[in-house]
NUROSE-31150 format. One record per residue: residue in one letter; x, y, z of N, C-alpha, C in turn. Coordinates in pm, whole numbers, plus 32768, in hexadecimal, padded with zeros to 4 digits. Layout:
N
aXYZXYZXYZ;...
***
This chain:
522
m16CE76A26D45164776DF6D33163077646D39;r15F077B76CFE15DD782B6CFF154378596CFC;c152378D36D12148678F56D06147A79356C83;r140D790E6C6613E479566BD113A879CB6BAF;g14027A1E6B5E13F37AAB6B5513DB7AAC6AB4;y143C7A946A7514307A9D69C014647A0F699C;g141079F4692D1463795F690E143A79636869;t143D78DB6832142A78E3678C13C7785D6797;a134A7896672E12EB78316702132177B266C2;p12CD774866A2132176E366591327771465C4;t12EA7758659312F177A164FB136477F264FD;g13B97812655714247869656A13FA79046559;a137879256579134B799F6586134D79E46629;p13747A2F663C136D7A5F66B413157A3D673C;l13127A1C6786128979F467DE12897A576858;k12197A98688012087AF168B511D47AAF6942;m12167AC769CA11FF7A8C6A2C11C27B016A78;t11A57AFB6B2011687B286B9111E07BA36B8F;p11B37BF16BAA121F7C866BD7123A7C476C72;i12E37C686C6813197C626CF812E37CD76D60;t12BA7C8E6DBB129B7CCC6E4512EF7C966EAF;l12C57CF86F1C134F7CDE6FAC13077C666FD3;q12867C1A6FE412527BD5701512947B456FBB;s12897B476F2B12C17AE56EBF134F7AE66EF1;v13A77B426EFF14357B356F40144B7ADD6FB0;l13DB7B0E6FFC13EE7ABF709813DA7A4270AD;h137C7A1870381357798C70201382792B6FA6;c140079736F8D144279266F20149B78BD6F68;p149878416F3414B277B76F57155F77B86F65;a159278246F15164578206F0E166E78946F63;l162A78D66FB6161F7941701D169679107068;p16EF7963707D178B794870EF175679257161;s179978C871A31779787E7227181478927273;l17EA78BB72E61871788D7336188C780A736A;p191A77D5735C19207751738D18E67737742E;t18D876C6743318B4768974A818E276C77514;v197276B7751219BE76DF758319A17774759B;a199F77CD755919AB78797551191878707591;l18CC782C756C1843783975A2182178247632;e186E778F76771863777876EA18C577FE7741;v1921781476FA199678867755192E78F47766;l18DD794176FF188779AD77291820797A7794;e17E4790C7797176F78E477E717E578E4787B;l18587893788A188B789D790218B9792D7951;t18DF799378C5191179FF791418A77A6B790A;r18137A3F792417C17A9F796517A87A9579DE;d17F47A367A1C17EC7A2F7AB818817A717AEC;a18807ACF7B2C18EF7B197B5D19457AD97BAF;n19047A817BFB193E7A1F7C65196279767C01;v197679887BAC199479037B4A1A0278AE7B8D;n19F1783A7B741A5977D37BAF1AC277DF7B4B;l1B2877EE7B5E1BBC78157AF61BC477907ABE;s1BD977287B0F1C1176BF7AFC1B6C76557AA2;r1B1876737AA81ABC76567A451AC1769A79B3;l1ADE771B79B61AF7777879511B49773D7915;a1BCA773979351C49770678FA1C2F768178B9;t1BFA761B79141BD3759D78E01BA475A47841;t1B167601785C1AE0761577D91B2476347756;i1B6D768C779B1BCA76BC76F61C21764876F8;q1C63762677501CD275A6770A1CAF753476F7;n1C08752B76FA1BBF74BE76911BEC74CB75F9;d1C16752C75CF1C2F7572754D1CA475717545;m1CF074EB75211D9774F075411DA1754F74E8;a1D94756E747A1DC675B8741B1DD4766E7404;l1D5E767D74751D0E76E574B01D5E77327508;s1D7776B7756F1DD376E076101E7A76F475BE;a1EAD76B675721F3476C2753D1F29773F7520;k1ED6776374B41EE077F274821ED0786F74D5;v1E80785675341E8278BF75B31F0578B975FD;l1F37786376151F9F785F766A20247887760E;r201F78797594209278C97547207379537558;t1FFD7995752F1FE57A03751B20067A4275B3;v1FED7A28761C1FE67A3F76BA208C7A7776CA;n20F079F17695216A79EE768A21BF7A5C7667;s21727A9B75FC21AB7ADC758721D67B7775D2;t22267BB87584225F7C2F75BD21C97C9F75A6;y21937C98756E21147CC2756220C17D0175EA;y20D97C727647209C7C9976EC21057C90774B;g21837C9A771C21DD7CAF777221E47C9777ED;l21EE7BEF781221E77BB6788D22687BA678A1;q229F7BC8791C23137BBB795B236E7B16795D;k22F27AC4796623277A2F795822B779E3791A;p22F4796178DF22A5793C789D220F78EA78DF;c21A978ED788A211778BC78DF2128782E7886;p210077D478D52100773478B0205F772678A9;t2019776378DA1F7C771978DF1F11778978D8;i1EAA776478B01E2377A9787F1DF377FC790B;q1DFC779D79711DD977E679F81E5E783E7A13;r1EC778407A0A1F37789D7A311F07792579DE;a1EDF78F479501EDF797579041E6679CE792A;i1DF57985796B1D9279FD79C01DDF79FC7A1A;t1E0D79CB7A651E2B7A347AE31E897AAB7AC0;y1EDF7A8A7A731F677AE77A331F107B6079FB;l1ECF7B49799C1EAE7BC079331E0B7BCE7956;g1DC27B91799F1D307B8579B91CE07B5F7937;l1C5B7B54797F1BF57B0379341BE97B5078A3;n1BBA7BBD789B1BA97C0A782D1C157BEF77B9;t1C957BE977EF1CEF7BC3778F1D017B4D7742;v1CF57ADF77A21CDC7A6177631C547A677711;k1BE97A83774D1B517A9276EB1B577AC87673;a1BC47B2F766E1BC77B7775E21C287B3A7580;l1C6D7ACE75A21CC87A7B75591C6B7A017530;v1C2E79D875791BDD797375581B7B799274F4;l1B4A7A20750C1ADC7A4374AF1B207A80740E;g1B8D7A9F742D1BF37ACA73B41BFA7A427357;f1C2D79D973A91C5B796273521BDD792F7333;s1B637931736C1AE77915733F1AA9796A72CE;l1AFC79EC72B81AC17A2E723D1AF47A1271FF;v1B6979D871CC1BC479A371601B72793A7104;e1B4C78CA716F1B17786671501A77788B70F5;i1A3E78E7712719C8791770E219DF7967704C;v1A3879A670531A4B7A086FD81A74799A6F5D;g1ACC79366F7F1AE478F06F191B3A79226EAE;r1B3E78F96E3E1B9E793B6DCF1B6078FE6D2E;g1AEA78C86D541AB878936CD41A5578E06C69;n1A29796B6C8019FA79BF6C141A367A086BBD;p1A4C79E06B411A967A326B081A737ACA6AD6;l19DF7AED6B2819C77B5A6AF319E97BC66B65;f1A307B966BCB1A3A7BE86C2F1AEA7BDB6C55;d1AE97C656C8F1B757C8C6C691B9E7C776D26;y1BDC7C006D431BEE7BA96DC61C607C0C6E0D;s1CD37C2A6DBB1D407C9C6DFB1D107D0A6E22;d1CAA7D476DBF1C9D7DB86DEF1C427DC76E81;f1BDB7D6E6E891B8C7D5A6F0A1BFA7D396F90;w1C617CD46F591CB17CB96FDD1D037D486FED;r1D4B7D826F9F1D957DE66FA81D4C7E586FED;r1CBB7E766FCE1C6F7ECE70121C5F7EB170A8;s1C267E2670931C067DE871241C857DF4718A;l1CE77DE3715C1D677DE071BD1D9B7E4371ED;t1D8E7EAD71911DB77F1F71B11D5B7F667236;c1CC67F5E72171C787F8E72611CA97F5772C5;a1C7B7ECA72E61CB57E7773771D0D7EC973AA;a1D9D7EB1737A1E167EF073991DFA7F8673F1;a1DD67FD573781DB8805C73AC1D5280877436;a1CFF802B742E1C8E802B74841CC37FF27543;r1D387FA175351D637F7E758C1DCD7FDF75E4;r1E1B801B75711E708080759E1E2C80F475B1;l1DE3810D75891D4B819275AA1D3381787624;a1CFA810C76441C9980EA76DC1D15810A7736;t1D9A80D077061E0C80C477831E2F81737791;a1DFB81AB77421E44823A775A1DC482AE779A;h1D60827477801CEC82BE77B61CD3829A7826;r1CDA820478361CB081BC78B41C1381D678D3;r1BE181ED78841B3E81F278B61ADE818E7873;c1B1B810978461ADF808D78171B4380137841;d1B0F7F8F78561B857F44786C1BCD7F2A77C3;a1C337F3C77B01CB47F2C77361C6E7EAD76DD;e1C677E3F772B1C557DBE76F21BAA7DA476A4;e1B577DD476FB1ACD7DEC76BC1AE17E647653;a1B247EC5765B1B447F0475D81B717ED27565;f1BC67E7A756D1C047E1F751C1BBB7DD974DD;t1B657D6A75281B0E7D1A75171A9F7D3A74BB;c1A5E7DAD74E219D07DEF74A91A217E247410;s1A8B7E7874151AD07EA5738F1ADA7E357324;l1B017D9E734B1B207D39731B1AA47D0A72E3;l1A317D25731319DB7CD772E9195C7D4972AE;q19797DB172AD19077E1F72A118D67DF671EE;d19367DCF71A218F77D97712618C27D1970F3;i18857CEE717618797C62714E17D57C6370F0;g17A07CE470F717207CEA709E174D7CCA7011;m17CD7CF36FDA17E97CF96F6B17EB7C696F25;l181D7C0C6F84182D7B966F7217A67B206F42;a17397B836FA616AD7B426F89167B7B476F15;i16937BD76EE6164C7C0A6E7B16A67BDC6E05;l171B7BB36E1017477B776D8E173F7AEA6D95;a170A7A966DF916D77A156DD316617A226DBB;a160C7A836DBC15877A8F6D8D15567AC36CED;a15C87B126CE615AF7B656C5316387B8E6C23;p16B57B1D6BEF172C7B326BEB172A7B986B63;e16EF7B7B6AE417157BC16A8716C77C566A88;r16417C606ADE162A7CF26ADD169C7D2B6B62;y16B27CFD6BBE171E7D286BE7178C7D576BC9;a17DB7CFA6B8218487D3F6B5D182B7DAE6AEC;e17AD7DCD6ACE17857E486A6D17AC7EB86AC6;v17587EB86B4E174F7F086B9A17DB7F2B6BDC;i18557EDD6BF018A77F0A6C1519107F376BA8;a18D07EF86B35190F7F5A6ACF18F87FCD6AB6;a189B80136AFC1854807B6ADC189B80EB6B49;i18BF80CF6BA8191481156C13199981476BEF;e19DA80FA6B9A1A5C81346B3C1AB3812E6BB7;g1AC080C66BEF1B2D80C16C611B1F81376CEC;d1AB9815D6CF11A9C819E6D611A3781666DBA;h1A6881016E071A1E80C36E7F198C811B6EDB;r19A581956EE0195B81E16F3518F281F66ECE;r18DB81FE6E6F187381FB6DF51820817E6E03;l184C813C6E3117FF80916E2F177480B96E62;p174280CB6ECC16D980B36F17166581136E93;a167481786E76162181C76E56163281726DC9;q167381386D6A165A80F66D0A161380636D14;e164080336D7A15EA7F986DB015527FD36DC9;r1536803A6DF8147E806F6E19145A80896D96;s14A580D56D44145780F16CB9144C806C6C76;s14AE80126C6A14937F8F6C2E142F7F266C86;f14417F3B6CF113E97EB76D32137B7F016DA8;g13877F776DB6132F7FB06E1013347FA96ECD;f13DE7F516EC5141C7F3C6F4E14A97F366F25;d14F97F586F85157F7F4E6F8015C47EBF6FD2;h16317EC26FDE169E7E6C701416B07E8A70B0;t16767F0370D9168B7F1B718216077ECD71B9;e15907EB0717015117E7F719715297E0071AF;v154D7DBD7106156E7D3D712A15D47D1E718A;g16427D63718516B37D2F71FA16847D1F72AD;e161E7D8372B315E57D967329158D7D1B7340;q15327CE372F514C87C8E730015347BFD72E8;l15887BFD72A915BB7B517291161F7B53731A;g16487BE4736516AB7BC873E116397BB17439;a15B97BE9745B15437BB774B0153E7B34748F;r15347AF3742E15227A4F742015877A04746B;w16027A3C7457167579FF749E16767A2A7532;r16107A65754916217AA675E116BA7AD7760D;l16B77B3E759517477B9675D317067C24764B;p17767C32769917347C8476FA16FD7CFF76D1;a16987D30771C16417D9E76EA169D7E1D76CB;q17227E2B770917747EB776E817A57EBD7654;f17C67E30763E17DD7DC175BF17A67E0B7551;l170C7DD1754516B07E05750716967E9274DC;l169E7F02755E16887F907531170F7FA774E0;a178A7F7B74FD17D27FA074C217FD7F677447;i17977F04740B17BA7EEC737417557F427343;r16D27F47737D16967F85732F16918029732E;s17018060736B171E80E4734817A8810E7336;h17DB809272E7187380C072E418938113724E;h1829811C71FF1848819871A1180B822771BB;a17D982517242178682A5725F18018317729B;t17D58386726D18238402727317DB846C72FC;d176B8434734C173A8491739D171683FD7400;i177183ED7470172F83B274BE174083E57555;p16AC840F758516C08448760416E8840A765B;e16F9845376CC17258402776A16C483B77791;t166083F6777915F6838F77CE15E083187787;n162F82D8770B1637825676FE167881E9775C;e161981887785163F812F77DF16DB811377E8;a17028106776C179480B8777B17D1814D771C;a17D681B2772E1811820B76D018B2821276CA;p18E682137742196281FC773719B1817476C7;l195E811676C2198080BC767F195280AF75EC;c18EF80F975D218B780FD755F18F881897503;r192D81DD754D19888269750C1A0A823074DD;t1A4081C775391ABA8183750C1AB281467497;a1A5080DC74A31A318090741B1A0680DE7395;a19BE8137739F19B581AF73271A1E81F27302;f1A638235735D1ADD827873461B47821572E8;c1B4481BB73341BB7813072D81B8581227274;c1B0A810E726D1AB380E371E51AFE8144717F;e1AD181C671AC1AC9823371581B75824D712F;l1BCE823F71991C68822F71971C9F81E27103;s1C78817571261C9380F670D91C7D810E704E;s1BE8813470361BD1815C6FB11C2481D06F62;v1C1982376FBB1C6082AC6F741D1582936F70;l1D4B823D6FAD1DB4821C6FB21DF381BD6F1A;h1D7181856EF21D81813F6E851D55818F6DF3;l1D5A81FE6E111D12825C6DA41D9A82876D5D;a1D9482C86CDB1E1B82D56CA41E2E83446CCF;e1DE383D16CD71E0B84546D321DA5844D6DAF;p1E0084236E031DA484236E951DB284926EFB;w1DE8850B6EAA1E33856E6EF41DC285D66F3D;q1D4F85DC6ECE1CCF86296F271C8A85D66F74;a1C8E85626F351C08851F6F901C64850E7043;l1CF6850C702E1D2D84FA70BE1D3A858070F1;a1D1385EA70D71D05866271151C6B866D716A;s1C0E863071061B89861F715A1B9D85D371CC;s1BD2854171A81BE884D0720F1C59854172A0;s1CA0856972841CE485B772EE1C728613734D;r1C168637731F1BC386B2734B1B74864373A5;r1B3885D273711AF4857473BA1B4285387421;l1B96850B74171C1384E4747B1BEC853A74ED;a1C1885D274F31C25862E75501B848634759D;d1B2B864075221A9F8649755F1A6685CE75C8;w1A868556759F1A3884DC75CF1A9D84B1764F;f1B3784AB76361B6A847D769B1BDC84EA76D5;g1BDD855F76B01C1E85B976EA1CB185A276DA;l1CDB8548766E1D64854076421DAD859F75C0;s1E2785AB75B01E54861A75761EA585E074D6;g1E99863374761EEE85FF740E1F6B8588741A;e1FB985B87498201A855F74D1201284CC74F0;d1FA684D875211F5B843E75411F0F840B74CA;l1EF8845374521EDF840973F91F4F83BC7391;r1FBA842473A9201483FE73502077836A739A;a20668375741B208683097475203582717425;v1FD082A274401F7D81F773FC1F9481EC7386;i1F9D824173281FB0824872AB203481DD7284;g209D824272B7213481E972C1211E816072E0;a20E68129733920E380A3735F209E803E72F2;l2032807572A11FD6802E728820057FC87209;r20727FEB71C5209A7F8E713720D97EFC7192;e21127F1771EC21627ECF723021197E5D7282;d20B07EBF72D6202C7E4A73091FD67DF272BF;a1FB17E41723C1F8F7E0371E61FA27D927192;r202C7D8C718820827D457143209A7CB771C6;q20A87CAB723B20997C8372A2203D7C2C729F;l1FB37C6772B91F387C1B72A41F407BD47231;a1F367BF671C51F297BA3714B1F757B37716D;r1FE77B25717920457AB471B01FFB7A6E7208;f1FCF7A8C72831F827A2572E11F1E79EA72A0;f1EEA7A3E723E1E487A0C721A1E4379D571A1;e1ECA79D271431EED799570F41EA679B5705F;v1E807A2470641E577A5F6FEB1EAB7AAD6F9D;d1E5D7AD06F291EB27B346EE21E687BC86ECA;a1EBF7C056F0E1E907CA86F1E1ED47D086EA5;g1F277CDC6E691F607D146E391FCE7D7F6E67;a1FF97DC56E16206B7E136E50205A7E7B6EAD;g1FC67EC16E891FB47F1C6EDD1FEE7FC36EBD;p1FBA80106EFE201780B86EC4207580AC6F0D;s20DC80F86EDE216C81156EFE216481776F8A;t219F8142700221AE8192708321B2820F706C;s2238821E701D228682B57017221382F96FB0;e21CD82CD6F4E217A83326EFB210783456F6A;i20D282F26FC4206C83257033208B8384708D;l2109836570AE213983CD712F213C844770CD;a217C844C705321A684E2700D2113851B7004;a20A284C06FE5202E84FA6FD5200985167063;a1FF484EB70B91FCB850D7147200F85B6717F;e2081858C713620F1862E716B20C386847115;e2091869C709C205086E670541FDE86FA7096;v1F6F86AF70AD1EF186B971011F1A87087170;a1F7186E971D71F898733724D1FB287CC721C;i1FF787F771BE202F886C71A11FA888B87166;q1F60885F71141EC388AC70FC1E6D88BC7160;h1E5F887871CD1E258874723A1E6288E57299;y1ECD88F972831EF3897572F91EFE89D172A6;v1EDF8A0172211ED68A6D71DE1E618A8B71EF;a1E148A2871D21D3E8A3B71D61D368A627267;v1D7D8A3372E41D568A4E73681D848AEB7394;d1DFC8B01733D1E208BB373431DD18C06731A;r1DAD8BCC72931D468C3472681CCF8C517298;e1C958BBA72CF1C1B8BE973111C2C8C3973A1;h1C9B8C1E73C91CBD8C6D74391CB08D017440;a1CF88D0673BC1D1C8DA1739D1C7A8DDF7357;s1C2D8D8C73381BC08DBE72DF1B718DCE737D;l1B538D7873DD1B0C8D84744D1B228E177491;l1BA38E2574A61BF58E9E74E21BC98F0374A8;r1B998F0574201B9C8F8B73DC1B0C8FA173FC;n1AB28F2473E11A258F4873F519FE8F667492;n1A4D8F3974E81A5A8F5375611A5E8FFA7587;l1AD2901F753A1AEF90A2756C1A7D9105752C;e1A6490D6749B1A01912374641987912974C9;l195690C274E318EA90C075431901910B75A6;t196E91077609197F9176766A196F91EC764D;r19BA920275B619C1929A759D193D92BE7569;q18EE9282753B186A92AF751A17EE92AF75A8;v18139265762917DC9276769717FB92EE76EC;t1881930376D818C5939C774818EB93F576F5;t18B99409767418EC947A760C187F94BD75FB;d1868954C7610180995A375DF180595AB754A;p177B9573751A17869571746C179995FB743B;l178896527448177B96F67421182B9722740C;t184D9739749D18D4975774B0195096F674AE;g192F968774CA19B8962C74BB19F0960D7548;v19CA966975931A17964E763B19C095FD7665;g19FB95DB76FF199095817738190795C8777C;n188C955677841829958577A8180295A3783A;r177F95A3785C177695C678E71781955D7941;r175C94DA78FA176E945B79351801942D7948;h183A944A78ED18DD943378F7191694A57971;f18ED9517797E1904956F79E518E195487A83;d184D95327A66183994D47B0C18A094717B22;e18AD94007ADE190893987AEB199F93D07B17;q19E394137AD31A5A94547ACE1A58949C7B32;i1A0D94E87B771A1B95427BDD1A2094E87C5E;t19D794927C7019CF943D7CF41A5093E67CFC;t1A6893AA7C8D1AF3937E7C841B7693A27CBF;r1B7A94307C4C1BFC94697C8E1BEE94A57D20;f1B7B94BD7D361B6E95197DCB1BA194BC7E2F;d1B59941B7DEA1B9793C37E6D1C3393817E82;q1C58939F7DED1D0E93927DD51D5A93F57E3A;a1D1694877E251D5295017E761D3994D77EEE;i1CC794A77F501CC294797FD71D2994358002;a1D1B939B7FC31D7D933E7FBF1E1F93537FD3;f1E4E93997F7E1EAF93D67F851EE3944C7F8A;s1E9A94A37FE71EA8950A802A1EEA95887FA0;g1E9A95607F4A1EB595BE7ECB1E4C96487EC3;s1E7796767E641E1396EC7E371DD596D77DB1;l1D5397057DB91CF297157D2C1CB297967D2F;g1CDB97D47CB21CBA98567C831C22984B7C2B;l1BD6987D7C051B3B98A57BEC1B0A99217BB6;l1B1399217B191AE799A17AF51A44997D7AC6;l19FA99F47AEE197899D27A6019589A5F7A18;i19509A4B799919669AB1794118D69AD87911;d18BA9B3B78F3182A9B7B78CC18509BCD785D;a17F79BBA77DD18109C28776617C19C927796;d17E79D08779C179A9D8277AA17369D7F773F;h16B09DBE7756164B9DEB772116459DB8769E;f164C9D1076BA163C9CC2763F15BD9CAE75FC;k15499CC1765E14E69CBC762514A89D1675BE;s14E39D9C75E314C89DF0756F15119DD0750B;l15929DAF750115D39D86747415909D18743B;n15489CBB746F14D09C58743914709CAE73FC;d143D9D09743F13BB9D5E741B13AD9D867385;e14469DC573B414769E40734514A39DF17299;h14D59D8A72E1152E9D16724C150E9CAD7241;g14CF9C867289147B9BDC727014E39B7972B6;h148B9B1372CF14CB9AAB730F15529A4872C0;q15519A82722915D99A2671FE163F9A807215;v16349AFD723016AE9B4E722516C99B4872DA;g16509B367330167E9B0F73C216CC9A9373C7;d16989A2B737916E099B27391176E99A97370;a17AC99F972F2180D9A2072BC18739A407320;v18299AC8735D18719AFD73BB189A9A9D7438;l18309A457479186C99FE74DC18C3998174B1;t18B999637430192D9915742B199F995A7435;s19C699BB73E11A419A0F73FB1A5D9A3F748E;i1A139A4274D01A419A5475721A6799E675BA;a1A2C997475791A6398FA75B71B0598E0757D;q1B1C98F3750A1B8298D974E51C14992D74FD;r1BC099CE75211C409A2D75611C5B99F575E5;l1BD699C2762D1BF7997A76BC1C5F98FA76C1;q1C4A98B976681C9A9855764D1D3C987A764D;r1D2D98C475F11DBA98DE75C71E179955763A;g1D9A996A767B1DEF99BC77071E0E995C7783;v1E0A98E877901E27989578011E7A982777D4;r1E8697FA784A1EE6977178441EA496F877E4;d1F14968677BB1EC7962377951E9195D1780D;r1EB995DA787C1E6E958A78E81DF495D9792B;d1DE2963579021D729698792D1CFC967378E7;l1C7E969679281BF1963578C21B9B96C27895;v1B7296DD782C1B17973678181A7D970277EF;c1A1F97347846198996F97815193A9758780E;r18C5974077B21874979077B418019764780E;y17FA97C6786A179797C878EE170197D178C1;g16FD981A786F165F982C7842164198BB7804;g15EA98B377A415CF99147761166A995A7724;e165B99DA774616F09A38772B17469A2C77A7;e175899D577E617A899C97863181F9953785D;f18929961787C18CF98F97877194598DC78D5;a196E9895790319D8987279781A2D984C7963;v1A86984879A61B2F982179A51B5997F87A16;i1B8C97867A1A1BC397317AA21C5F97227A82;v1C95976E7AD61D3F977D7ADB1D89972E7B63;p1D9396B87B5A1DD2967A7BCD1E4D96AF7BE8;g1E7E96AA7C681EF796E57CAD1F28976C7CA9;a1EBB97B87C7F1ECC98527C7B1EB898A57D01;s1F1F98F47D141F2D99567D741EAD99B87D93;v1E8A9A1E7DDC1E379A827DBC1E789AE67D5D;s1EF39AF57D5C1F3B9B617CEF1F289B257C6C;e1F4E9AAA7C6C1F4C9A667BCC1EE29A757B9F;i1E639A487BEF1DF69A577BB11D999ADE7BAF;t1DD59B227BCB1DB59BAF7B9E1DE69BE87B38;t1E5E9BC67B431EBD9BD27A971E799B897A2D;v1E599B127A3A1E059AD079F11D849B1579BB;a1D3F9B3B7A1C1CD19B8179ED1CDA9BEC7992;e1D319C4279D71D529CC7798F1D5F9CB37904;r1DD99C5B78F51DE69C2978671D7B9C007811;l1D129B9E78521CAA9B8678041C3C9BFA77CB;r1C2E9C5978441BEB9CCF78261C0C9D2C77AE;r1C989D3A77B71CBF9D9B77401CB29D4A76B8;s1CE19CC376D01CC19C7476391C389C7A75EA;i1BE39C98764B1B749CA3763A1B509D5675F2;s1B679D8076561B3C9E3B76381BA49E9875F4;e1C189E4E75E51C689E97756C1C6E9E7674E1;t1C2E9E0F74CA1C409DD474301BAF9DD2740D;p1B709E3073AE1ADF9E0C73701AE79DA2734F;f1A5F9D5573361A3C9CC372EF1A209D187284;e1A449CBE721A19EC9CB471A419A49C6B7167;s195B9C7D714218D19C46710D189B9C6A7093;a182F9C3D707317E49C706FF2174F9C7E6FF0;k17169CD16FA9168F9D036FB316539CAA6F62;p15D39CA66F87156A9C396F2715639C606E76;d15A29CC46E6A15A09CCC6DCA162E9CDA6D9D;g16769CBA6E1A17299C706DD8176F9CE26DFD;s17499D566E1D17C49DB96E3E17F59D9B6EB6;p187F9DD76EBF18BB9DB86F4518969E0B6FC4;l18989DC7701818739DF470AC18DA9E157119;s19069E73715419439E7271C119119EB07245;l19209E3F729618E69E517314194B9E487392;n193F9ED973FA19859EDA746E19189E8A74D1;l198A9E42753619319E177598197E9DDB7610;t19639DF6767F19A39DFC76FD19619D93775B;v199C9D6677A9196E9CED77FC19A69D2B78A1;s194F9CFE790A19439D13799F19799C5679C8;i19CB9C617A2B1A199C037A3F1A149BE77AE3;g19DA9BA57B1F1A1B9B757BB81A5C9AFC7BC8;v1AA29B127C1D1B239ACF7C4A1AE99A927CD7;t1B2A9A267D041B5399C77D7A1BCC99797D76;v1BEF99657DF31C3D99027E0E1C4398AC7E93;l1C55984A7E6E1C5B97C67EC21CEB97C97EFE;g1CEE97DA7F721D8897AC7FAD1D9D97868047;p1DE6975080751E0F972681191DB69782815F;e1DDF97FA813A1DBA987B819C1D19988081A4;s1CEB984F81371C40984B810D1BE197D08123;f1C4F976A813B1BDE96F181591B8596DF81AE;s1BA2972B82241B109737826D1A9B977D8259;v1AB497D281FB1A37982781CB1A15980E8166;l1A4397C280F11A31979C80611A2B96F2807F;s19F596C480C819E2963380E819A595D88089;t196495FF8018193A95C47FA3194495F47F32;s194D959D7ECD194195FA7E2218E5963B7E22;d186596347E5017E7966A7E371819970F7E5E;l185697197EEC186897957F3E18D697D47ED8;l192197947EAD199F97DF7E47196198107DAF;v18FD97ED7D7E18AB97EC7D10185698857D45;s181C98827DB117BD98E97DE2181199527E0B;t189499407E2C18E699C07E5019009A257DBB;a192B99BD7D52193F99E37CFC18CB9A427CA2;d185E9A1A7CB717E09A547CA617DC9AD67CE5;k17FD9ACB7D4B17D19B4E7DAE18449BA57D51;a18E59B7C7D4B190F9BCC7D2419149C1D7C96;l18C99BA27C4618849BD07B8E18259C527BC6;y17D09C297C2C17539C887C2D17AD9D1B7C69;a17F89D227CA718439DA67CCD18839DDD7C62;a18B99D957BFF18F09DD37B8618929E367B47;k18289DDB7B4017B79E117ABD17899E8A7B40;q17639E827BBB17559F197BE017C89F777BE7;g182A9F557BE818979FAD7BD718AE9FFA7B6E;g187C9FCF7B011848A0127A8C188E9FBE7A24;r18959F4E79FF18C79ED979AE194F9EFE7974;n19789E95792819EF9EA378E41A649EB9795F;c1A359E6079AB1AA39E5E7A381AA99DC87A6C;v1AFC9DB57AC81B309D557B2A1B2A9D577B97;r1AE79D0E7BD51AB89D0E7C861AE99C7D7CAB;l1B1A9C997D221B5B9C1D7D6D1B1B9C097DFE;f1ADE9B8C7E011A999B697E931B0A9B547EF4;r1B209B9B7F721B859B7A7FB51B5C9B24801B;a1B529AA280411B499A75809B1B739A718138;r1B449AA581CA1B829AE682281B459A69828F;t1BA19A5082E31B8299ED83201B4D9A2983B6;q1B769AB983D31B5A9ACA84761ADB9B30843D;a1AA59B8483D21A579BC283B819EE9B808336;a19959BDA831E19579BD282A519A99BD5821C;p19809B6881DB19B99B86815219879BF58101;a19F99C2B80B119E39CA8806D1A2A9C947FE1;v19D49D0A7FA81A019D107F021A6E9D837EE0;a1AD59D6A7EAB1B289DDA7E931B319DF87E19;
***
């Protein structure tokens, strides 16, 4: 007997029936129901302290079921070191969840049946068994939920399909045909046709069977792509959802692109790698084949393991390339951001913020390693007059040229910064007094001996002679007691610069730190 959806009137004309609703599906007389033994097992296992002897007796009351469970438990799939003769021993050896999973698995076989020609049972079992096998492997790998619970949830997650099939076989056949073999599209197609989907039906059906609460959550969310950590059973739900997607993807004609997305979700949800995904995939065909034999169902041949692993390898390569590209892009963006934050936008050398950071860092390094650190403060002479006479555009061009000449005149490890206005600073690590004065003089000549070429507002050429005044100071072991902070180092360079200006400009003045007498400028 099945629920009414569409039928034929006595005259042969189509007979319009009541639209299919969630409630009409849940009240269908042909709704799938768990066998009595399975319901009793679920009820007993609600108690964590269940009497194992009573549970074993309940299962053994169904001799056929008991025999199937023991045959499966003793297979290579579970890898027992010695044969298990009884259900109670099986519970002891493998745990309550394993035996419960097998009882529910064999019960599902009874529910599904094979009688509706409109439904592809091989496809259902191929996907369900692949999903369950993957869930068991995955949960074993990430250890965030019980592997047998993950197996059971994944095996039962499509029970809502069976209920809709019982209520509206013809219409459901049309829905399944519309997704063209891509199970991931099924919930949306169901909602478009009925206003609900099989995840909702499965949750309601599981509640009637009194499945554990975490199973209901996993069934309802097994097609979700966003399962937050706050979900009451997030690891179990994510495992079921991931394996639902994986089993669906593996049965596509071209799974490569979808596998790449699965690989990213595996990392995000479980912290597992592409290698872990390949390990799960590599075992799936044999796992599903064994499960099909245990449950005595036709699951078809399934996808080729070698082809799947080749696809997974391709996905891994694509993933690594994508990660490398993302890393390179992030590095470029970070470098560009750092450049923008630390660079003077006009001249292209370091800005004042960068100078303040670096002078402190390099001062501390010189103190820590008993090294030396030279500092030059450079001021363009009479620059205000140049701006007043020729305009700020010419002034900006001259400042840019000064910065370029300063950079060409120092080593790569030296740092040129715009200190402010027409002032520049040069940090010279490891310089002695004689070396720093040589550098300062070289920079002074590079400015004064070569005119700056620019253009007037009317476009005619303009040649300008410019000089600079330079103040120099050097931090070394002999001056640590006097120049005890980076601020003092800058202050002494500024005093030397003032002395250069007072001395007629276009010259270099050195601040000498004296430990026994007052510091002096020479």
